[in-house]
BAFI-645904 format. One record per residue (C-alpha): residue number from 1; residue in one letter; z negated, x negated, y. Coordinates in nm, 3 decimals. Last residue first. Example, Ala and Ser with C-alpha at 12.3 -4.5 7.8 and 13.67 -1.06 7.14 Angstrom:
[site 2 s [-0.714 -1.367 -0.106]]
[site 1 a [-0.780 -1.230 -0.450]]
END
This chain:
[site 145 q [-16.087 3.633 15.146]]
[site 144 g [-15.903 3.883 15.305]]
[site 143 v [-15.952 3.797 15.650]]
[site 142 g [-16.124 3.446 15.672]]
[site 141 v [-15.889 3.325 15.935]]
[site 140 a [-15.700 3.605 16.125]]
[site 139 g [-15.312 3.616 16.006]]
[site 138 g [-15.044 3.410 16.220]]
[site 137 r [-14.882 3.180 15.975]]
[site 136 h [-15.234 3.058 15.806]]
[site 135 g [-15.109 2.685 15.870]]
[site 134 v [-15.080 2.773 16.222]]
[site 133 v [-15.430 2.906 16.265]]
[site 132 v [-15.577 2.615 16.047]]
[site 131 v [-15.382 2.350 16.191]]
[site 130 a [-15.441 2.437 16.538]]
[site 129 v [-15.833 2.454 16.469]]
[site 128 a [-15.826 2.101 16.345]]
[site 127 v [-15.604 1.991 16.604]]
[site 126 a [-15.831 2.134 16.867]]
[site 125 g [-16.143 1.981 16.704]]
[site 124 g [-15.963 1.631 16.688]]
[site 123 h [-15.871 1.649 17.085]]
[site 122 s [-16.228 1.755 17.160]]
[site 121 v [-16.333 1.461 16.941]]
[site 120 g [-16.101 1.205 17.073]]
[site 119 g [-16.156 1.248 17.428]]
[site 118 t [-15.943 0.995 17.553]]
[site 117 g [-16.157 0.895 17.868]]
[site 116 d [-16.314 0.584 17.691]]
[site 115 g [-16.641 0.774 17.619]]
[site 114 v [-16.503 0.882 17.281]]
[site 113 g [-16.256 0.730 17.070]]
[site 112 v [-16.420 0.740 16.738]]
[site 111 v [-16.440 0.354 16.681]]
[site 110 a [-16.518 0.271 17.078]]
[site 109 q [-16.789 0.546 17.044]]
[site 108 v [-16.928 0.387 16.740]]
[site 107 a [-16.953 0.050 16.900]]
[site 106 e [-17.098 0.174 17.205]]
[site 105 g [-17.394 0.328 17.017]]
[site 104 r [-17.517 -0.059 16.932]]
[site 103 d [-17.866 0.052 17.060]]
[site 102 g [-17.933 0.284 16.744]]
[site 101 a [-17.595 0.239 16.544]]
[site 100 a [-17.760 0.490 16.282]]
[site 99 w [-17.800 0.750 16.543]]
[site 98 w [-17.465 0.737 16.664]]
[site 97 l [-17.342 0.714 16.324]]
[site 96 y [-17.529 1.039 16.234]]
[site 95 g [-17.405 1.201 16.549]]
[site 94 y [-17.035 1.128 16.456]]
[site 93 v [-17.099 1.257 16.098]]
[site 92 g [-17.245 1.575 16.221]]
[site 91 v [-16.976 1.634 16.496]]
[site 90 p [-16.705 1.551 16.207]]
[site 89 v [-16.876 1.831 15.993]]
[site 88 a [-16.941 2.094 16.235]]
[site 87 i [-16.585 2.223 16.256]]
[site 86 f [-16.574 2.275 15.876]]
[site 85 a [-16.918 2.416 15.904]]
[site 84 a [-16.806 2.668 16.160]]
[site 83 l [-16.464 2.746 15.967]]
[site 82 h [-16.642 2.830 15.640]]
[site 81 m [-16.397 2.888 15.345]]
[site 80 r [-16.080 2.881 15.551]]
[site 79 a [-16.126 2.565 15.719]]
[site 78 a [-16.184 2.400 15.354]]
[site 77 d [-15.865 2.584 15.248]]
[site 76 l [-15.667 2.433 15.514]]
[site 75 l [-15.826 2.080 15.513]]
[site 74 d [-15.745 2.050 15.131]]
[site 73 g [-15.834 1.675 15.096]]
[site 72 h [-15.996 1.697 14.762]]
[site 71 l [-16.371 1.605 14.903]]
[site 70 l [-16.278 1.865 15.183]]
[site 69 y [-16.196 2.153 14.931]]
[site 68 w [-16.503 2.100 14.735]]
[site 67 t [-16.723 2.070 15.062]]
[site 66 m [-16.577 2.384 15.161]]
[site 65 r [-16.654 2.568 14.838]]
[site 64 t [-16.990 2.484 14.868]]
[site 63 i [-17.019 2.571 15.230]]
[site 62 g [-16.861 2.929 15.138]]
[site 61 c [-17.164 3.149 15.205]]
[site 60 t [-17.411 2.974 15.453]]
[site 59 p [-17.436 3.277 15.636]]
[site 58 g [-17.491 3.504 15.347]]
[site 57 d [-17.220 3.736 15.205]]
[site 56 i [-17.325 4.078 15.144]]
[site 55 g [-17.527 4.257 14.863]]
[site 54 f [-17.882 4.211 15.047]]
[site 53 l [-18.085 4.063 14.778]]
[site 52 r [-17.832 3.909 14.522]]
[site 51 h [-17.603 3.791 14.796]]
[site 50 w [-17.933 3.600 14.979]]
[site 49 l [-18.032 3.476 14.613]]
[site 48 c [-17.697 3.326 14.545]]
[site 47 p [-17.579 3.345 14.193]]
[site 46 g [-17.738 3.097 13.926]]
[site 45 t [-17.854 2.732 13.985]]
[site 44 p [-17.651 2.614 13.631]]
[site 43 d [-17.302 2.733 13.798]]
[site 42 p [-17.126 3.022 13.655]]
[site 41 i [-16.750 2.956 13.532]]
[site 40 r [-16.521 3.158 13.774]]
[site 39 d [-16.365 2.844 13.936]]
[site 38 t [-16.381 2.753 14.297]]
[site 37 p [-16.737 2.603 14.282]]
[site 36 n [-16.643 2.326 14.072]]
[site 35 f [-17.007 2.210 13.931]]
[site 34 s [-17.019 1.845 13.892]]
[site 33 l [-16.819 1.749 14.204]]
[site 32 v [-17.034 1.975 14.424]]
[site 31 y [-17.357 1.863 14.276]]
[site 30 a [-17.246 1.469 14.326]]
[site 29 v [-17.129 1.560 14.687]]
[site 28 w [-17.462 1.738 14.755]]
[site 27 a [-17.641 1.449 14.601]]
[site 26 a [-17.481 1.189 14.808]]
[site 25 p [-17.542 1.401 15.109]]
[site 24 l [-17.919 1.405 15.078]]
[site 23 p [-17.939 1.059 14.922]]
[site 22 l [-17.805 0.919 15.262]]
[site 21 l [-18.094 1.049 15.489]]
[site 20 w [-18.328 0.758 15.400]]
[site 19 l [-18.083 0.518 15.556]]
[site 18 p [-18.133 0.640 15.910]]
[site 17 t [-18.488 0.547 15.878]]
[site 16 f [-18.373 0.190 15.853]]
[site 15 r [-18.530 0.071 16.201]]
[site 14 v [-18.863 0.185 16.087]]
[site 13 w [-18.889 -0.120 15.853]]
[site 12 g [-18.954 -0.374 16.125]]
[site 11 p [-18.828 -0.356 16.482]]
[site 10 p [-18.799 -0.028 16.671]]
[site 9 r [-18.433 0.117 16.777]]
[site 8 e [-18.376 0.172 17.105]]
[site 7 l [-18.127 0.460 17.161]]
[site 6 s [-17.917 0.446 17.455]]
[site 5 l [-17.808 0.732 17.680]]
[site 4 p [-17.571 0.617 17.935]]
[site 3 s [-17.672 0.563 18.282]]
[site 2 a [-17.657 0.820 18.534]]
[site 1 m [-17.402 0.791 18.820]]
END
């Protein structure tokens, strides 16, 4: 049986590398909370360049609104805005925590419930999709948005 993957953190200041990424999501959250993307007031960054060039919604269309709804606890509308990113958020948070924990990855697995046979991430994803589908009352998610 293969040994579990462990990440050895080098000594010194390099071990704090995961902390360097924290200003990015903090700035994103500050931007989204400062300018409500769900109202009709134009944001200071202007309209979407992709939509202006091609006339269609781009691959990241809806992520700002999804973030707004996630920060306000509206999971159903967050999933309706961008389902792929909605599912990727817990996976990304888990990956970041695993990376930040370094050789203490077992602690992250114990907190999240992965690696002990319970399948916490897969069950959580299934519950999120079920909530979206059931909450939408049978319609296709994203249709008519």
